[in-house]
C-alpha positions in Angstrom: 185.3 -97.1 9.0 184.0 -95.7 5.6 182.1 -97.5 2.8 185.3 -97.7 0.6 187.8 -98.4 3.1 185.1 -101.2 3.7 185.3 -102.6 -0.1 189.0 -102.4 -0.3 189.5 -104.3 2.7 187.6 -107.0 1.5 189.1 -106.9 -1.5 192.6 -107.0 0.1 190.9 -110.2 2.4 190.2 -112.2 -0.4 194.1 -111.6 -2.0 195.4 -113.1 1.4 192.6 -115.9 1.7 194.1 -116.5 -2.2 197.3 -117.2 -0.9 196.3 -119.3 2.5 194.1 -121.3 -0.3 197.3 -121.8 -2.8 199.4 -122.9 0.8 196.8 -125.4 1.2 196.5 -127.0 -1.8 200.5 -127.3 -3.2 201.2 -129.0 0.4 199.8 -132.1 -1.5 202.9 -131.7 -3.7 205.5 -130.8 -1.1 206.7 -134.5 0.5 210.0 -134.4 0.8 212.9 -131.7 1.9 214.1 -131.5 -1.7 210.2 -130.6 -2.5 210.3 -128.1 0.8 213.1 -126.1 -0.3 213.5 -126.7 -4.3 210.2 -127.8 -5.3 211.4 -131.0 -7.0 213.0 -128.6 -9.4 209.7 -128.1 -11.6 209.3 -124.5 -11.8 208.1 -123.6 -15.3 209.9 -120.8 -17.5 207.6 -118.0 -16.7 206.7 -118.9 -13.1 211.0 -119.1 -12.7 211.4 -115.2 -14.4 208.4 -113.6 -12.6 208.6 -115.2 -9.0 212.6 -114.3 -9.1 211.9 -110.9 -10.0 208.7 -110.7 -7.7 210.7 -112.0 -4.8 213.9 -109.5 -5.4 211.5 -106.5 -5.7 210.0 -106.0 -2.6 208.0 -103.0 -1.6 210.7 -100.7 -2.6 209.5 -101.5 -6.6 206.2 -99.4 -5.2 207.2 -96.9 -2.3 210.9 -96.1 -2.3 211.3 -96.1 -6.0 208.1 -93.6 -6.7 209.3 -91.6 -3.7 212.4 -91.0 -4.4 211.3 -89.7 -8.5 208.6 -87.5 -6.6 211.0 -85.9 -4.3 214.4 -85.4 -6.2 213.8 -86.5 -9.9 214.8 -89.1 -12.4 219.1 -89.7 -11.3 218.5 -91.4 -8.3 216.0 -93.7 -9.1 217.2 -93.5 -13.2 220.8 -95.1 -12.0 219.7 -97.4 -9.3 216.9 -99.1 -12.3 219.8 -98.8 -15.1 222.3 -100.6 -11.9 219.2 -103.5 -11.2 218.0 -103.9 -14.6 221.9 -104.6 -16.0 222.1 -107.1 -11.7 219.4 -108.6 -13.4 220.7 -109.7 -17.1 223.9 -110.7 -16.3 222.5 -112.5 -13.5 220.4 -115.0 -15.6 222.6 -114.5 -18.5 225.4 -115.5 -17.0 224.5 -117.5 -13.7 221.3 -119.1 -14.2 221.5 -121.7 -16.6 225.1 -123.0 -15.5 223.9 -122.7 -11.8 220.5 -124.9 -12.7 223.1 -128.1 -14.3 225.4 -127.5 -11.7 223.6 -127.9 -8.2 222.2 -130.9 -9.9 225.0 -132.2 -10.9 226.4 -132.2 -7.2 222.7 -133.1 -5.9 222.4 -129.5 -4.3 219.1 -128.1 -2.4 220.4 -124.9 -1.4 222.8 -122.0 -1.9 225.1 -123.0 1.5 224.9 -127.0 0.1 226.0 -125.9 -3.3 229.1 -124.2 -2.2 230.6 -127.4 0.2 229.6 -129.9 -2.8 231.6 -127.7 -5.8 234.4 -127.6 -3.5 234.1 -131.6 -2.1 234.2 -129.8 1.6 233.1 -133.1 3.4 233.3 -131.2 6.7 230.5 -128.8 5.0 232.3 -125.6 7.1 231.3 -123.4 4.0 227.6 -124.9 4.2 227.6 -124.2 7.9 229.6 -120.4 7.1 227.3 -119.7 4.4 223.9 -120.6 6.4 225.0 -118.1 9.4 225.6 -115.7 7.0 221.9 -116.1 5.5 220.5 -116.1 8.9 222.1 -113.1 10.2 220.9 -111.1 7.0 217.4 -112.7 6.5 215.9 -112.7 9.5 215.6 -108.8 10.3 215.2 -108.5 6.3 211.7 -110.5 6.8 210.9 -108.4 10.4 210.7 -105.8 7.9 208.5 -107.6 5.8 206.4 -108.1 8.1 206.6 -104.2 9.6 206.1 -103.3 5.9 202.3 -105.4 6.3 201.8 -104.2 9.3 202.1 -99.9 9.0 199.6 -100.0 5.6 197.0 -101.8 7.3 197.8 -99.0 10.1 197.9 -96.2 7.9 194.6 -97.3 5.5 192.1 -98.7 8.0 193.5 -97.3 11.7 194.0 -101.3 12.2 196.2 -101.7 15.5 200.0 -102.3 14.3 201.0 -105.0 15.6 197.5 -107.2 15.1 197.8 -106.3 11.4 202.0 -107.1 11.2 201.0 -110.4 13.4 197.8 -111.5 11.0 199.8 -111.1 7.9 202.9 -112.6 9.3 200.8 -115.7 10.1 199.4 -115.6 6.6 202.7 -115.2 4.8 204.5 -118.1 7.1 201.2 -120.6 6.6 201.2 -120.7 3.3 204.7 -120.8 2.9 205.2 -123.7 5.8 202.7 -125.4 3.8 203.6 -125.6 0.6 207.1 -124.8 1.2 209.0 -123.5 -2.5 206.3 -124.2 -4.8 204.2 -122.1 -2.8 206.5 -119.3 -2.6 207.2 -119.5 -6.3 203.3 -119.6 -6.9 202.7 -117.0 -4.9 205.1 -115.3 -6.3 204.2 -115.0 -9.8 200.6 -114.3 -8.9 201.8 -111.5 -7.2 203.9 -110.2 -9.3 200.9 -110.3 -11.6 199.1 -108.4 -8.9 202.3 -105.9 -8.9 201.7 -105.5 -12.5 198.2 -104.4 -12.2 198.8 -101.9 -9.7 201.2 -99.8 -11.5 199.3 -99.7 -14.5 196.3 -98.8 -12.2 197.8 -95.9 -10.5 199.4 -94.5 -13.9 196.9 -94.1 -15.6 194.4 -92.7 -13.1 197.1 -90.8 -11.8 197.9 -88.9 -15.2 194.6 -88.1 -15.5 194.1 -86.3 -12.5 197.4 -84.8 -12.8 195.7 -83.1 -16.1 197.1 -85.3 -18.6 200.4 -86.1 -20.1 201.3 -82.7 -21.2 200.8 -81.2 -17.7 202.7 -84.1 -15.8 205.2 -83.6 -18.4 205.6 -79.4 -17.9 205.6 -79.9 -14.1 208.6 -81.9 -14.2 210.4 -79.9 -17.0 209.8 -76.3 -15.4 211.6 -78.0 -11.9 215.4 -77.4 -12.1 217.4 -81.3 -13.2 214.1 -82.6 -12.4 214.2 -84.5 -15.3 218.1 -84.5 -15.7 220.4 -88.0 -15.1 223.2 -85.6 -14.2 221.5 -83.1 -11.9 219.0 -83.7 -9.2 216.4 -81.4 -7.6 216.7 -79.9 -4.6 213.3 -79.8 -2.8 214.6 -77.5 -0.1 215.9 -74.6 -2.5 214.1 -75.4 -5.4 217.5 -75.4 -7.6 219.2 -78.4 -9.0 222.6 -79.9 -7.8 225.0 -81.6 -9.7 225.0 -85.4 -9.4 228.2 -86.6 -8.2 230.0 -89.7 -10.6 231.2 -91.6 -7.5 227.2 -91.3 -6.4 226.5 -92.6 -9.4 228.8 -95.6 -9.4 227.5 -96.8 -6.1 223.7 -96.8 -7.2 224.9 -99.2 -9.8 226.9 -101.3 -7.8 223.8 -102.4 -6.2 223.7 -105.0 -9.8 226.3 -106.6 -8.3 224.5 -107.8 -5.4 222.1 -110.5 -7.6 225.1 -112.6 -8.2 224.8 -113.3 -4.2 221.3 -113.2 -3.6 220.2 -116.6 -2.2 216.5 -116.3 -2.3 216.9 -115.4 -6.7 219.8 -118.3 -7.1 217.1 -120.6 -5.8 215.2 -120.3 -8.6 217.6 -120.9 -10.7 217.8 -124.2 -9.3 214.6 -125.2 -9.1 213.7 -124.6 -13.2 212.2 -127.5 -14.7 214.2 -127.1 -18.1 217.7 -125.5 -18.3 216.8 -125.2 -21.7 213.9 -122.9 -20.9 216.5 -120.8 -19.1 216.8 -118.0 -22.5 212.8 -117.4 -22.1 212.8 -116.7 -18.8 216.0 -114.1 -18.8 214.2 -112.2 -21.4 210.8 -112.3 -19.3 212.8 -111.5 -16.4 214.4 -108.7 -17.7 211.1 -107.5 -19.7 209.1 -106.9 -16.7 212.0 -105.2 -14.7 212.7 -102.8 -17.1 209.4 -101.9 -17.5 208.3 -102.0 -14.5 210.5 -99.8 -12.9 210.5 -96.9 -15.7 206.6 -97.3 -14.4 207.4 -96.7 -11.2 209.4 -94.0 -11.6 206.9 -92.3 -13.9 204.3 -92.7 -10.9 206.7 -90.4 -8.7 206.7 -88.2 -11.2 203.2 -88.3 -11.9 202.6 -88.0 -7.9 204.7 -84.7 -7.8 201.9 -83.3 -10.6 198.8 -84.0 -8.7 200.4 -82.4 -5.5 201.3 -79.8 -7.7 198.0 -79.4 -9.1 195.9 -79.8 -5.6 194.4 -83.0 -6.3 196.3 -84.8 -2.9 198.5 -83.7 -0.4 202.5 -82.5 -0.6 204.6 -85.1 0.8 207.6 -84.6 2.7 210.4 -87.1 3.4 209.4 -90.8 3.8 205.5 -89.5 3.6 206.6 -89.5 0.0 206.6 -93.0 0.0 203.5 -93.6 0.5 202.2 -91.8 -2.7 200.9 -94.9 -4.2 198.8 -95.9 -1.4 197.7 -91.4 -1.8 196.2 -92.2 -4.7 194.7 -95.3 -4.3 192.8 -93.5 -1.5 191.6 -90.9 -4.0 190.8 -93.4 -6.9 188.3 -95.8 -4.4 186.2 -92.8 -3.6 184.9 -92.7 -7.3 182.5 -95.8 -6.2 182.2 -99.5 -5.9 184.2 -100.9 -9.0 186.6 -98.0 -8.3 186.8 -99.3 -4.5 187.7 -102.4 -5.8 190.6 -101.4 -8.1 192.2 -99.7 -5.3 192.0 -102.6 -3.4 193.8 -104.8 -5.9 196.6 -101.7 -6.1 196.8 -102.1 -2.3 197.0 -105.4 -2.4 199.7 -104.9 -4.9 201.9 -102.8 -2.4 201.5 -106.4 0.1 202.2 -108.3 -2.3 205.8 -107.0 -3.2 206.1 -107.1 0.8 204.9 -111.0 0.9 206.8 -112.1 -2.2 210.3 -110.9 -0.4 209.2 -112.3 2.2 208.4 -115.8 2.0 211.9 -116.7 -0.2 213.4 -115.2 2.7 211.5 -117.1 5.2 212.2 -120.4 3.4 216.5 -119.6 2.6 216.5 -118.7 6.7 215.2 -122.0 7.6 216.4 -124.2 5.4 220.4 -122.8 6.4 218.9 -123.8 10.1 217.3 -127.2 9.5 219.0 -128.8 6.2 222.8 -126.9 6.4 223.2 -126.8 9.7 221.5 -129.8 11.3 221.5 -132.1 8.5 224.6 -131.9 6.6 227.2 -129.2 9.4 225.9 -131.3 12.3 225.1 -134.5 10.6 221.6 -135.3 12.8 220.4 -138.1 11.3 216.3 -138.6 10.7 213.9 -139.4 8.0 212.2 -137.6 5.0 209.4 -137.1 6.8 210.9 -135.6 10.2 213.4 -133.6 8.3 209.8 -132.1 6.7 208.3 -131.5 10.0 211.8 -129.9 11.2 211.7 -128.0 7.8 208.3 -126.4 8.6 208.7 -125.8 12.2 212.1 -123.6 11.9 210.3 -121.3 9.2 207.6 -121.0 12.0 210.3 -120.3 14.3 212.0 -117.6 12.4 209.0 -116.0 11.3 208.5 -115.5 15.2 211.9 -113.8 16.1 210.8 -112.0 13.2 207.7 -110.3 14.3 209.5 -110.0 17.6 212.4 -107.9 15.7 209.4 -106.2 14.1 207.6 -105.3 17.3 208.5 -101.7 17.0 206.5 -99.6 14.6 209.0 -96.8 15.2 212.0 -99.3 14.8 213.6 -98.4 11.3 213.8 -102.0 10.4 214.4 -101.1 6.7 218.2 -99.4 7.1 219.2 -103.2 7.1 217.6 -103.9 3.0 220.4 -102.0 1.4 223.2 -103.4 4.2 222.1 -107.0 3.7 221.7 -106.3 -0.1 225.5 -105.3 0.2 226.5 -108.5 2.7 224.9 -111.3 0.5 226.2 -109.4 -2.6 230.0 -108.7 -1.4 229.7 -112.2 0.6 228.3 -114.8 -1.9 228.6 -112.9 -5.0 232.4 -113.8 -5.7 232.4 -117.3 -4.8 229.5 -118.3 -6.4 231.1 -116.6 -10.1 234.4 -118.3 -9.7 232.8 -122.0 -8.6 230.8 -121.6 -11.8 233.2 -120.1 -14.3 237.0 -120.9 -13.0 238.1 -124.5 -12.0 241.2 -123.2 -10.5 239.1 -121.9 -7.7 239.2 -124.2 -4.4 237.5 -124.7 -0.7 240.4 -122.6 0.9 239.8 -119.3 -1.5 235.7 -119.9 -1.6 236.1 -119.2 2.4 239.0 -116.8 2.5 236.7 -115.0 0.1 233.3 -115.6 1.8 234.9 -113.9 4.8 236.5 -111.0 3.4 233.8 -110.2 1.6 231.2 -110.4 4.5 233.4 -108.9 6.7 234.5 -105.8 4.6 230.9 -105.3 3.9 230.8 -104.3 8.1 234.3 -102.6 8.0 233.3 -100.3 5.2 229.9 -99.5 6.1 231.0 -98.6 10.0 234.4 -97.8 9.5 236.2 -96.4 5.9 232.9 -94.7 5.0 232.9 -92.3 7.8 235.7 -90.5 6.3 233.7 -89.3 3.9 235.1 -88.4 0.1 235.8 -91.4 -2.2 235.3 -93.7 0.6 231.6 -92.5 1.2 230.5 -94.9 -1.4 228.4 -97.5 -1.2 230.2 -100.9 0.9 229.0 -103.6 -1.8 231.5 -102.4 -4.9 234.4 -102.0 -2.4 234.2 -105.5 -0.2 232.4 -107.3 -3.4 236.2 -106.5 -5.4 237.9 -107.4 -2.5 235.8 -110.8 -1.7 236.7 -111.6 -5.5 240.7 -111.0 -4.8 240.5 -112.7 -1.8 239.2 -115.6 -3.6 241.4 -115.6 -6.5 244.6 -115.2 -4.4 244.4 -117.5 -1.4 243.6 -120.5 -4.1 246.4 -119.8 -6.1 248.5 -119.8 -3.0 246.7 -123.5 -1.9 246.8 -126.4 -3.9 244.7 -127.1 -6.9 241.8 -129.4 -6.5 241.9 -132.6 -6.9 241.0 -133.8 -9.7 237.7 -135.5 -9.0 236.5 -131.9 -8.6 237.9 -130.6 -11.9 236.6 -133.5 -13.7 233.1 -132.4 -12.4 233.8 -128.6 -13.4 234.8 -129.6 -17.1 231.5 -131.8 -17.3 229.2 -129.2 -16.9 228.0 -127.8 -20.5 
């Protein structure tokens, strides 16, 4: 192993040890199940904003987005970023504050529990159904995060994939199990800062290596359709191809997923002061827009570096490692540069870990709190429930490791499918629960089932017809879930007076 690699590895090890230290420190503040899953509703506005967005973006921000821009230009990553930016802003604007107030009013510490408490579901059918959906989608989603960590260390340092993956999983599992929601949120906040530093370092260094801003701009302008939002650059033919309106609609539809993301909605429920949601919304929205824009530009800069012969040409999925290649180049410029490269690589690690810890927490809460405690009515002391919560998290992490064991398995395919699943199953139900007092339990159950089932039906059946039906499954499934909830609610008895009074009291 070269000296530069050792320095980068040490920098990343320091980062991982820091995350463990935070978990140990915050374990002192985790005394109840409410603390473990919601941090006692003590999150400040900045931690709320940045942890929500860090847990949202995952490795897609530092790998997927630059990779797409590198290969095809601005259209695909641009429309995706616009959809996600709009979805982020609307989620904070419409859902955040009202969910914070409503969840406290109904004494709910998880999203599934909120659905049942909102509709007076004394048998916790909504809780059980929501918990099952979370487990089904989040366990393999978490596995993809473990796999990403393993592949990163293996590709950089030649470390055995399984060893690297297991160590990464243990670190994530340890600090999350020790400190619960506060540890996940605090580490996510720190990880968002590291992700930001990584983007800035790579952008500045990469641009300089490519020959400056003018050289990057000239290279992009010389490629047909590369800078267009209505055309894409086809690398195989070196020509511009029209970007279909249907594809644009599919990419914009990603924004609908935010209304149903449990690990993001939990941040809204946990903010300490609902009056400060506006500040959180501004910070989150600005960070998301700037970080996605910089990630896209890095892809453009990376292609200019390849054309200048500074780094190798990257084909297909290799384009997603563009930041890794730039970081490796940076590490060759001395001790300090190697440390900066280590920070960059820690940023990629952070983007993955910040999502995995939140998913672990949401999935474990679904088992220990929503299914065991609420649905099956298993009584236990606060201490016992806290132990069970931590054991559930560890078991789910182990299952995730097993699912990620094959380094060649395409576990990342579940990401867009899981996003659609949560968006269609939970999104319409959440919006109607918060803003329509006529919605009822029957409508919520029917809407959740219809939206979730339609994701499977559209993905594996209807979309195969091609043409207009090839649209991203989230959009039609979201609409089906929304319409089903409304229609069933209108066809069944209205909620009782107590539920309506609680709804009217939420201001």
